[in-house]
N, C-alpha and C positions, 0 to 999 in steps of 0.2 A: 867390068866394075868401074872402070876409069870413066867410061861413058856415062854411067849412071851417075856418078859424082857431078860430072859436068851438067847433067840435066837437073839434078838437085839444086846446084848453085844458080842455075838459070830461072828455076821455078821460084827460089827465095827472092831473086831479084825482081822477078815479074811481080811478085805478091807485094814487095816494097813499092813498086811503081803503080800498082792498081789503085790505091787510094787517091793518088795524085790524079789518075786519069779520071776517076769517078767524080771528083770535085772539079 
């Protein structure tokens, strides 16, 4: 479960950075 939490957090971070990379 802990590993899943870390993945969720990483995914949220990636989504936040995605718009910046697109622009």
